[in-house]
C-alpha positions in Angstrom: -179.9 -31.2 36.2 -178.0 -33.7 38.1 -175.2 -31.4 38.7 -177.4 -28.6 39.8 -179.0 -31.0 42.5 -175.5 -32.3 43.6 -174.4 -28.5 44.3 -177.7 -27.6 46.0 -177.2 -30.7 48.4 -173.6 -29.8 48.8 -174.6 -26.3 50.3 -177.5 -27.2 52.1 -175.5 -30.0 53.9 -172.3 -28.2 54.5 -171.6 -24.8 56.5 -169.4 -21.8 55.4 -168.6 -22.8 51.9 -169.6 -20.2 49.9 -167.3 -17.3 49.0 -167.0 -14.6 46.8 -163.4 -13.6 47.2 -161.4 -16.2 45.1 -158.1 -15.5 47.2 -160.2 -16.9 50.3 -161.1 -20.2 48.5 -159.8 -23.2 50.4 -160.5 -26.9 49.5 -163.7 -27.9 49.1 -165.5 -24.2 49.0 -167.8 -22.8 46.3 -167.0 -19.8 44.4 -169.7 -17.5 43.3 -168.4 -15.7 39.9 -170.5 -12.1 40.3 -170.5 -9.4 38.3 -168.4 -6.6 39.8 -168.0 -2.7 39.4 -164.6 -3.4 37.4 -164.6 -6.8 36.1 -166.6 -10.4 36.2 -166.0 -12.9 38.7 -165.3 -15.5 35.8 -161.8 -13.9 35.7 -161.2 -15.4 38.9 -162.8 -19.3 38.1 -159.6 -20.6 37.4 -157.5 -19.2 40.2 -160.5 -20.5 42.4 -160.3 -24.2 41.3 -156.5 -24.0 41.6 -157.1 -23.1 45.2 -159.4 -26.0 45.9 -162.7 -25.0 45.1 -165.2 -27.7 44.6 -167.5 -26.1 42.5 -167.8 -22.4 40.9 -171.2 -20.7 40.0 -171.7 -18.1 37.5 -174.4 -17.0 35.2 -171.9 -16.3 32.4 -170.9 -18.8 29.7 -167.2 -19.6 30.2 -164.8 -22.9 29.3 -161.7 -24.2 31.2 -160.2 -27.4 30.0 -160.6 -30.2 32.0 -162.6 -28.4 35.0 -166.1 -28.4 33.5 -167.8 -30.4 35.8 -166.9 -28.0 38.5 -168.4 -25.3 36.9 -172.2 -24.8 37.2 -173.7 -22.1 34.6 -177.1 -20.9 35.8 -179.4 -18.3 34.2 -179.8 -15.8 37.0 -177.4 -16.2 39.9 -179.5 -14.0 42.4 -182.2 -16.1 41.8 -180.6 -19.0 42.3 -179.0 -18.4 45.6 -182.2 -16.9 47.0 -184.3 -19.9 46.0 -181.9 -22.1 47.8 -181.4 -20.0 50.8 -185.1 -19.9 51.4 -185.0 -23.8 51.1 -182.0 -23.9 53.5 -184.1 -21.5 55.9 -187.1 -23.9 55.8 -185.2 -26.7 57.0 -183.4 -25.1 59.8 -184.8 -25.9 63.2 -182.7 -23.9 65.5 -183.3 -20.4 67.1 -182.9 -17.6 64.7 -181.7 -14.3 66.0 -181.8 -10.8 64.1 -180.0 -7.8 64.8 -180.7 -4.4 63.1 -180.0 -0.9 64.2 -178.1 2.2 63.0 -175.1 1.2 64.5 -173.4 -1.5 66.5 -174.8 -4.6 64.6 -171.4 -6.4 63.9 -170.1 -5.6 67.5 -173.1 -7.0 69.2 -173.2 -10.2 66.7 -169.7 -11.0 67.4 -170.1 -10.5 71.1 -173.4 -12.7 71.2 -171.4 -15.4 69.0 -168.5 -15.4 71.5 -170.6 -16.1 74.5 -173.0 -18.4 72.9 -169.9 -20.6 71.4 -169.1 -21.7 74.9 -171.8 -24.1 75.1 -173.3 -24.6 71.6 -172.7 -25.0 68.1 -173.9 -21.6 66.1 -173.8 -20.2 62.7 -173.6 -16.3 62.3 -173.2 -13.8 59.7 -169.6 -13.1 58.2 -167.7 -9.9 59.0 -170.7 -7.2 58.2 -172.7 -9.4 55.6 -175.9 -7.6 56.2 -177.1 -6.3 52.7 -179.3 -8.6 50.4 -176.2 -10.6 49.1 -174.5 -11.1 52.7 -177.7 -12.4 54.2 -178.3 -14.7 51.4 -174.7 -16.0 51.7 -175.1 -16.2 55.3 -178.1 -18.4 55.3 -176.4 -20.6 52.8 -173.2 -21.0 55.0 -175.0 -21.7 58.2 -175.0 -25.2 59.7 -178.3 -27.1 59.9 -177.0 -28.5 63.0 -176.6 -25.1 64.8 -178.6 -24.4 68.2 -178.6 -20.7 67.1 -178.2 -18.8 64.0 -177.3 -15.1 64.1 -177.9 -12.7 61.4 -177.3 -8.8 60.9 -179.9 -6.9 58.6 -178.8 -3.7 57.6 -180.4 -0.8 55.3 -179.8 2.2 53.8 -183.0 3.0 52.0 -186.4 2.2 52.3 -187.9 -1.5 52.0 -184.8 -3.0 52.4 -185.6 -4.7 56.0 -188.9 -5.9 54.9 -187.1 -7.5 52.2 -184.6 -9.2 54.2 -186.7 -10.4 57.1 -188.6 -12.6 54.6 -185.3 -14.6 53.9 -184.5 -15.0 57.7 -187.6 -15.0 59.8 -185.9 -14.2 63.1 -187.8 -15.4 66.0 -185.5 -13.3 68.8 -184.7 -9.7 67.5 -182.6 -6.8 68.8 -182.4 -3.1 67.7 -179.4 -1.6 68.9 -180.3 1.7 68.6 -181.4 4.4 66.1 -179.1 7.3 64.9 -178.5 9.7 62.4 -177.2 7.1 59.4 -178.0 7.1 55.7 -179.8 10.7 55.8 -179.2 10.9 52.1 -182.2 8.5 51.4 -184.0 8.6 55.2 -184.0 12.5 55.8 -184.7 11.9 59.3 -184.4 9.4 62.3 -188.0 8.9 62.6 -188.1 7.4 59.0 -184.9 5.2 60.0 -187.1 3.8 63.2 -190.3 3.1 60.9 -187.9 1.0 58.3 -185.9 -0.7 61.3 -189.6 -1.7 62.5 -190.3 -3.7 59.6 -188.3 -6.6 61.2 -190.9 -7.0 63.9 -194.1 -6.3 62.4 -196.1 -9.7 62.4 -197.3 -9.4 58.7 -193.6 -9.3 57.7 -192.3 -11.6 60.1 -194.8 -13.5 61.7 -192.3 -15.6 63.6 -191.3 -12.8 65.9 -191.5 -14.0 69.8 -189.0 -11.6 71.3 -188.0 -7.8 70.6 -185.0 -6.5 72.6 -184.4 -2.5 71.8 -182.5 0.4 73.0 -184.9 3.2 74.5 -182.9 6.3 74.8 -184.4 8.7 72.3 -187.8 9.6 70.8 -187.2 7.5 67.7 -186.4 4.5 70.1 -189.5 5.2 71.7 -191.4 5.3 68.7 -190.0 1.5 68.0 -191.3 0.7 71.5 -194.8 2.1 70.5 -195.1 0.6 67.0 -194.2 -2.7 68.8 -197.3 -2.3 71.5 -199.5 -1.2 68.5 -198.7 -4.7 66.7 -199.3 -6.4 70.3 -196.0 -8.0 70.9 -196.0 -10.2 73.8 -192.4 -9.9 75.0 -190.9 -6.5 74.4 -187.7 -5.8 76.8 -186.1 -2.5 76.8 -182.6 -1.3 77.6 -180.8 1.7 78.4 -183.4 4.6 79.5 -184.1 5.3 83.1 -187.7 3.8 82.6 -186.4 0.4 80.9 -186.6 -2.8 82.1 -182.8 -3.4 82.0 -180.1 -0.5 82.7 -177.0 0.5 84.3 -177.4 1.4 87.7 -173.9 2.4 88.6 -170.3 2.6 87.1 -167.6 3.2 89.5 -164.1 3.7 88.9 -161.6 1.3 91.1 -158.1 0.5 90.7 -158.2 1.2 87.0 -161.1 -1.5 86.7 -164.8 -0.5 86.7 -167.4 -2.0 89.1 -170.5 -2.3 87.3 -174.1 -2.9 88.5 -176.7 -3.8 86.1 -180.4 -4.6 86.4 -182.0 -7.0 84.1 -185.6 -7.4 84.3 -185.9 -6.8 88.0 -182.6 -8.7 89.1 -179.5 -6.9 89.7 -176.1 -8.2 88.4 -172.7 -7.1 89.4 -169.4 -7.8 87.5 -165.8 -6.1 87.3 -165.4 -4.5 83.5 -162.1 -3.3 81.9 -164.3 -0.5 79.8 -166.4 2.2 81.1 -167.8 2.4 77.3 -171.7 2.8 77.8 -172.4 1.3 74.4 -170.3 -1.7 75.2 -172.0 -2.6 78.5 -175.5 -2.1 76.9 -174.1 -4.8 74.5 -173.3 -6.8 77.4 -176.8 -6.0 78.8 -178.5 -7.3 75.4 -176.6 -10.6 75.3 -177.7 -11.1 79.3 -181.3 -10.6 78.2 -181.3 -13.1 75.4 -179.5 -15.4 77.6 -182.2 -14.8 80.4 -185.0 -15.2 77.7 -183.5 -18.8 76.5 -182.6 -19.8 80.0 -179.0 -20.2 79.6 -176.4 -19.6 82.0 -175.7 -16.0 82.4 -172.6 -16.8 84.3 -170.9 -17.8 80.8 -171.2 -13.7 80.1 -170.3 -12.3 83.4 -166.9 -14.3 83.5 -166.1 -14.1 80.3 -167.0 -10.4 79.6 -163.4 -9.0 79.9 -161.9 -11.6 77.4 -164.4 -10.1 74.6 -162.1 -8.1 72.2 -163.3 -5.2 70.0 -163.7 -5.9 66.4 -161.4 -4.5 63.8 -162.4 -0.9 62.7 -164.6 -0.6 65.8 -162.4 0.0 68.9 -159.5 -2.6 68.7 -156.3 -1.3 70.3 -152.9 -1.7 68.4 -149.9 -1.2 70.1 -147.1 -0.1 68.0 -143.5 1.5 68.3 -142.3 3.9 65.5 -138.5 5.7 66.1 -138.7 4.6 69.6 -142.1 6.2 70.2 -144.7 4.0 71.6 -147.9 4.5 69.8 -151.5 3.2 71.0 -153.8 3.3 68.0 -157.5 3.1 68.8 -158.9 2.0 65.4 -162.8 3.4 64.9 -162.1 3.5 61.1 -164.7 1.4 60.0 -167.7 3.4 60.4 -169.1 6.6 61.6 -172.1 8.9 62.5 -172.7 12.2 64.5 -173.9 10.0 67.5 -170.8 7.6 67.3 -168.4 10.4 67.0 -169.5 12.0 70.1 -169.2 8.5 71.8 -165.6 8.0 70.6 -164.7 11.6 71.7 -166.1 11.2 75.1 -164.3 7.7 75.5 -161.1 9.0 74.3 -161.2 12.3 76.4 -161.8 9.9 79.6 -159.5 7.2 78.5 -156.5 6.7 81.2 -153.3 6.7 79.4 -150.6 8.1 81.6 -147.4 9.5 80.0 -149.2 9.2 76.5 -150.2 12.3 74.6 -153.7 12.2 72.8 -154.2 12.8 69.3 -157.7 12.8 67.9 -158.0 12.1 64.0 -161.3 12.8 62.3 -162.4 11.9 59.1 -165.2 12.2 57.0 -168.9 11.2 58.0 -170.8 9.8 55.0 -174.1 9.8 53.7 -175.7 12.6 55.7 -177.4 14.4 53.0 -178.3 17.8 53.1 -177.2 17.6 56.8 -173.4 17.1 55.9 -172.2 20.7 56.7 -174.7 21.1 60.0 -173.3 17.7 61.3 -169.4 17.8 60.9 -169.4 21.6 62.5 -171.3 20.0 65.4 -168.5 17.7 65.8 -166.2 20.2 65.9 -167.9 22.2 68.5 -168.4 19.1 70.5 -164.5 18.5 70.4 -164.0 22.1 71.6 -165.4 21.2 74.7 -162.1 19.1 75.6 -158.4 19.5 75.2 -156.5 17.2 73.2 -152.7 17.5 72.0 -153.6 17.7 68.8 -156.6 17.1 66.5 -156.0 16.0 63.0 -158.7 16.7 60.1 -158.4 14.8 57.1 -161.6 14.9 54.9 -163.0 17.9 52.8 -166.3 18.0 55.0 -164.4 18.6 58.7 -161.7 20.9 56.5 -164.6 23.1 55.3 -166.2 23.1 58.9 -163.1 24.3 60.7 -163.3 27.6 59.0 -166.4 28.5 61.1 -164.5 27.4 64.5 -163.3 31.1 65.8 -160.3 31.0 68.4 -160.1 27.2 68.8 -158.9 26.0 72.1 -157.3 23.0 70.2 -154.6 22.6 67.8 -155.9 21.5 64.6 -153.7 20.1 61.8 -155.1 19.6 58.5 -154.4 16.6 56.1 -155.6 16.2 52.6 -155.2 12.4 52.0 -154.2 9.5 53.9 -150.6 9.6 52.6 -150.2 13.0 54.0 -151.6 11.8 57.3 -149.5 9.1 57.5 -146.1 10.8 56.7 -147.2 13.0 59.4 -147.6 10.3 61.9 -144.4 8.6 61.0 -142.2 11.6 61.2 -143.8 14.4 63.4 -144.4 12.5 66.6 -141.8 13.1 69.5 -143.5 11.6 72.3 -145.6 8.5 73.2 -148.9 9.0 72.0 -152.5 7.4 72.0 -154.2 8.0 68.6 -158.0 7.5 68.0 -159.2 7.9 64.3 -162.6 7.9 63.7 -164.1 8.0 60.2 -166.8 6.5 57.7 -165.7 3.7 55.7 -163.9 4.1 52.2 -162.6 7.8 53.5 -159.0 8.9 53.7 -158.8 8.2 57.2 -160.3 4.7 56.9 -157.2 4.0 54.3 -155.0 5.5 56.7 -156.0 3.2 59.1 -155.4 0.1 57.0 -151.8 1.7 56.0 -150.8 2.6 59.5 -151.8 -0.8 61.2 -149.7 -2.6 58.3 -146.6 -0.2 59.0 -143.8 -2.5 60.0 -142.3 -1.8 63.3 -139.3 0.5 63.3 -137.0 1.2 66.6 
């Protein structure tokens, strides 16, 4: 009992100490030995202790000589963590921000964190820790001294948001969008909107005081109507022509973009290095939240162009292979039909003088019965434009291309990440800009990791 209290107090009083990967353990961290698909985390307890772990928590019995005082064996590790996370959340007195949506959660969280850190101590979710375990770990890793704590809430099935929101109880909420994701379970975007609405419905989350949401399609309008029906006092809409906040103008000038945005009846102007609409909408989300909290919006305006995309979500890598210069736009973390179209539009309009454009498309996962329809729809969308080459790697696109008669683009088929990497390494004869877009855990996703790690060759 004394050991349990000691470890609980250690977690509550410290920040960013909980780890689930033994290779990430540093001195003073706590390793959670969880049951994995292939083995149990107990296998890595000794390694974690050698790496400096202060404690290891497991629900499976283990004996390691001279390290018994560092190992806590609990009856149910999930229940132990949930109970402790709820306790720590109750002790937190700062402002809690919850971000959900079909896409863009991590990018927005990283953007908002980037701006807030200029003035405040903050805590925020690690990587894309937005499922049940990820949210619990994020709460346990936050600092009680933070002014703001930012959490992502993800879902791929009914009831998950309702469960997560009761761990976090965010008072300020942003819903990035409603798009065609996880359709295997949700079937349609209306169901996704209803699921996402659980983050702000007062019976689930009585703490809600601000809701910021994109309003560009009928499902996002449905969210707005649900919020009004539940009598939320502060609802701020973004994006649509009738929204409270929107892009008024976007003009190209000397390889930069002059942007005018409207935020709650006030116009702001700034220069942007990007014309990507969803990134500018992220800027607007951050501006609204800063305004609401009476923070200096010049922090965002003056530092927007210093904000880098997240790995796998638009970060550009400059590489050189066999004297060939390559700009690799990495969009390999995730994809759905809406974000695919956004990326295709962006890549086509991208100004890269002297570089050929190669578009690489991989499977979009979890689309259920609409899988064939959406992959064919994307290829028809590509056919509106002309790229130097379009490489397809993934069975869904390979099947879909058979239905494109007399294509205007040159399509190249690759069966897996190894074939794709070999082609890129050996078949390019001029400087290239390459954009790769796909869902996680696909061949193109694996290719992206391999290509980024390819050594420079001159």
